[in-house]
N, C-alpha and C positions, 0 to 999 in steps of 0.2 A: 502493500500499500504506500503510496507516495502524496504529497504534497506539495503546493508552491509555496515557498516562503520569499520575503524579500532580503537580500543580503546587502547591508551598508558596509560601505568602505571608508575608514577613517584616515586622514594623516598619512604614512608612508604607504600603508594597504591601498589607498585609491591611488596613489602614483603609481605602485607597482601593476594595480589592476588594469589602470587606465579608465577607471570610472568609479563612480561614487555608489552607484544602486544598480541592482539588478534584481530580476525574478528568476528563481531557481525551482526545479521541481526536484526533490530529494524525498528519501525514505521518510517515513512519519518517524519511525523508530531507528535512531542512528545513534553511534559515539559521537563526543564531540571531535575524537581524532579523525573518525571516518568522515564526517562532513566537511572537516578541514581538507581531508586529501580529495575530496570531490571537488571543492573549490580551487585547489590547486591544479588539478587536473583541468580546468577549464583557463586559470592564470597561473601557469608554472613560474612566472616572476617570483610570487609570493612567497616561495618555498623559502626564499633567504630568511624571512622572518619568522620561521617556524617556531624557533624555541624563544621567540618572546611575546606571541601574539596572545589575546585573551578574546573570546567571544563575550557578546553579552544577548542572551536570549529570553526575550521578553524583559528587558532591562536588569536581568541580573547576570552577574559575571560566572564565566564558565572557563575553567581552565581545559587545554588540550588532553584529551587523555580517555580513559574508559567511561567516563560518565555518560551513562543513557540520556538521550533527549527526546523526549516525545514531543513533536512538533505539531501543530495545529496549521492549517491552511491560513494563511496572511500573517503568520508570525514574523516578525523582523530579527534577524540575526546580524549583529554587528560585529564587524571584525576592528579589534582595536588593538592597533600596534602600539609598543611602548613611547610614551611621550617624553621628549627631552626637554628639559627644565633647566633655568639656569639662574 
């Protein structure tokens, strides 16, 4: 079973993906890491930030790993790379 979600790219992830937002069809039940790999298969340049990125799903932070996400149609998944400050 799959659903459509909105993927939002911020900061460096937007630069690497070349866009700020897109709609993807993904499995409804997927681990955070599987979802990341799905996104990287579409935007291979994102692979360079793999160890630094976190997701926000329905505005809750999720680290890349084995945590199971149960996505609903229309959910927003934000790709949030590290923000450098100074």
